[in-house]
C-alpha positions as a Python dict, from the first residue, in 0.01 Angstrom:
ca = {
    (1, 'X'): (0, 0, 0),
    (2, 'X'): (102, -360, 9),
    (3, 'X'): (381, -604, 65),
    (4, 'X'): (534, -913, -89),
    (5, 'X'): (732, -1178, 97),
    (6, 'X'): (930, -1440, -97),
    (7, 'X'): (1090, -1732, 86),
    (8, 'X'): (1181, -2090, 3),
    (9, 'X'): (934, -2360, 103),
    (10, 'X'): (1216, -2589, 218),
    (11, 'X'): (1480, -2460, 459),
    (12, 'X'): (1809, -2644, 518),
    (13, 'X'): (1931, -2692, 874),
    (14, 'X'): (2257, -2515, 954),
    (15, 'X'): (2214, -2268, 665),
    (16, 'X'): (2120, -1900, 652),
    (17, 'X'): (1812, -1880, 431),
    (18, 'X'): (1737, -1563, 232),
    (19, 'X'): (1395, -1401, 255),
    (20, 'X'): (1287, -1111, 36),
    (21, 'X'): (1051, -851, 182),
    (22, 'X'): (908, -588, -52),
    (23, 'X'): (701, -300, 86),
    (24, 'X'): (507, -93, -167),
    (25, 'X'): (436, 278, -116),
    (26, 'X'): (572, 291, 237),
    (27, 'X'): (544, 645, 365),
    (28, 'X'): (726, 586, 694),
    (29, 'X'): (1018, 392, 836),
    (30, 'X'): (924, 28, 888),
    (31, 'X'): (1088, -241, 1099),
    (32, 'X'): (1064, -589, 948),
    (33, 'X'): (1093, -885, 1184),
    (34, 'X'): (1127, -1253, 1097),
    (35, 'X'): (1090, -1553, 1326),
    (36, 'X'): (1129, -1924, 1268),
    (37, 'X'): (913, -2114, 1518),
    (38, 'X'): (929, -2489, 1585),
    (39, 'X'): (674, -2647, 1823),
    (40, 'X'): (585, -2307, 1970),
    (41, 'X'): (947, -2211, 2039),
    (42, 'X'): (1133, -1940, 1847),
    (43, 'X'): (1451, -2102, 1715),
    (44, 'X'): (1576, -1811, 1504),
    (45, 'X'): (1495, -1446, 1451),
    (46, 'X'): (1608, -1158, 1237),
    (47, 'X'): (1507, -794, 1200),
    (48, 'X'): (1600, -475, 1026),
    (49, 'X'): (1476, -123, 959),
    (50, 'X'): (1349, -35, 615),
    (51, 'X'): (1330, 333, 536),
    (52, 'X'): (1034, 485, 358),
    (53, 'X'): (1024, 497, -21),
    (54, 'X'): (791, 420, -308),
    (55, 'X'): (915, 64, -368),
    (56, 'X'): (1158, -119, -144),
    (57, 'X'): (1293, -470, -166),
    (58, 'X'): (1533, -595, 93),
    (59, 'X'): (1686, -930, 166),
    (60, 'X'): (1687, -1066, 514),
    (61, 'X'): (1849, -1382, 631),
    (62, 'X'): (1731, -1618, 899),
    (63, 'X'): (1982, -1868, 1037),
    (64, 'X'): (1838, -2217, 1069),
    (65, 'X'): (1999, -2398, 1362),
    (66, 'X'): (2180, -2723, 1279),
    (67, 'X'): (2005, -3050, 1351),
    (68, 'X'): (1647, -2930, 1298),
    (69, 'X'): (1410, -3134, 1081),
    (70, 'X'): (1038, -3128, 1019),
    (71, 'X'): (779, -2850, 1002),
    (72, 'X'): (819, -2492, 1123),
    (73, 'X'): (628, -2165, 1105),
    (74, 'X'): (794, -1873, 931),
    (75, 'X'): (649, -1550, 1072),
    (76, 'X'): (716, -1214, 908),
    (77, 'X'): (576, -879, 1014),
    (78, 'X'): (640, -512, 969),
    (79, 'X'): (558, -245, 1221),
    (80, 'X'): (609, 115, 1301),
    (81, 'X'): (643, 277, 1639),
    (82, 'X'): (359, 127, 1840),
    (83, 'X'): (251, 473, 1955),
    (84, 'X'): (165, 548, 1592),
    (85, 'X'): (14, 274, 1374),
    (86, 'X'): (143, -60, 1507),
    (87, 'X'): (163, -351, 1261),
    (88, 'X'): (128, -267, 895),
    (89, 'X'): (146, -634, 796),
    (90, 'X'): (176, -970, 965),
    (91, 'X'): (186, -1307, 794),
    (92, 'X'): (308, -1662, 848),
    (93, 'X'): (341, -1986, 657),
    (94, 'X'): (451, -2340, 722),
    (95, 'X'): (793, -2441, 588),
    (96, 'X'): (978, -2771, 588),
    (97, 'X'): (1322, -2796, 747),
    (98, 'X'): (1539, -3065, 597),
    (99, 'X'): (1897, -3167, 658),
    (100, 'X'): (2169, -3037, 434),
    (101, 'X'): (2196, -3240, 120),
    (102, 'X'): (2475, -3316, -117),
    (103, 'X'): (2490, -3260, -492),
    (104, 'X'): (2642, -3461, -773),
    (105, 'X'): (2792, -3279, -1070),
    (106, 'X'): (2854, -3469, -1391),
    (107, 'X'): (3116, -3336, -1632),
    (108, 'X'): (3166, -3471, -1985),
    (109, 'X'): (3454, -3415, -2223),
    (110, 'X'): (3223, -3297, -2506),
    (111, 'X'): (2887, -3121, -2524),
    (112, 'X'): (2759, -3351, -2804),
    (113, 'X'): (2855, -3707, -2899),
    (114, 'X'): (2819, -3900, -3221),
    (115, 'X'): (2700, -4263, -3223),
    (116, 'X'): (2961, -4514, -3100),
    (117, 'X'): (3190, -4243, -2957),
    (118, 'X'): (3339, -4311, -2616),
    (119, 'X'): (3186, -4094, -2343),
    (120, 'X'): (3431, -3971, -2079),
    (121, 'X'): (3281, -3837, -1757),
    (122, 'X'): (3388, -3705, -1419),
    (123, 'X'): (3161, -3716, -1117),
    (124, 'X'): (3191, -3466, -833),
    (125, 'X'): (2993, -3509, -514),
    (126, 'X'): (2987, -3203, -288),
    (127, 'X'): (2816, -3095, 32),
    (128, 'X'): (2575, -2802, 41),
    (129, 'X'): (2869, -2565, 106),
    (130, 'X'): (3044, -2704, -208),
    (131, 'X'): (3312, -2902, -23),
    (132, 'X'): (3404, -3245, -166),
    (133, 'X'): (3233, -3539, 4),
    (134, 'X'): (3542, -3754, -56),
    (135, 'X'): (3856, -3743, -267),
    (136, 'X'): (3750, -3985, -534),
    (137, 'X'): (3420, -4130, -656),
    (138, 'X'): (3456, -4493, -766),
}
């Protein structure tokens, strides 16, 4: 028996972040719950039922509310019906919440240049959802 949780260490505000939960040798149905807690208050939660199997990986998403920044606790646990065994795992870690960033893509007209050749480039600046920041970069 065991489990593996994979999540980014930096979350972006206003974005749904993917979290992978793998349960090894689960003999019974398991409910996985995820909470994002800031200053003792739950700001987002997600849950789902994972059916028993030998090896199960599932992706869960937790929506990070817009405007959050700073440190948060990511709590993940799996349980069965409380009348039976209760929690089979429970874990948490500290994550950083940062504002959405933008990206700059640089495009050239050739993959390789020779000395003294003119280099032609295009610059594209986009938001985290791949929308242009403005029409033209000068």
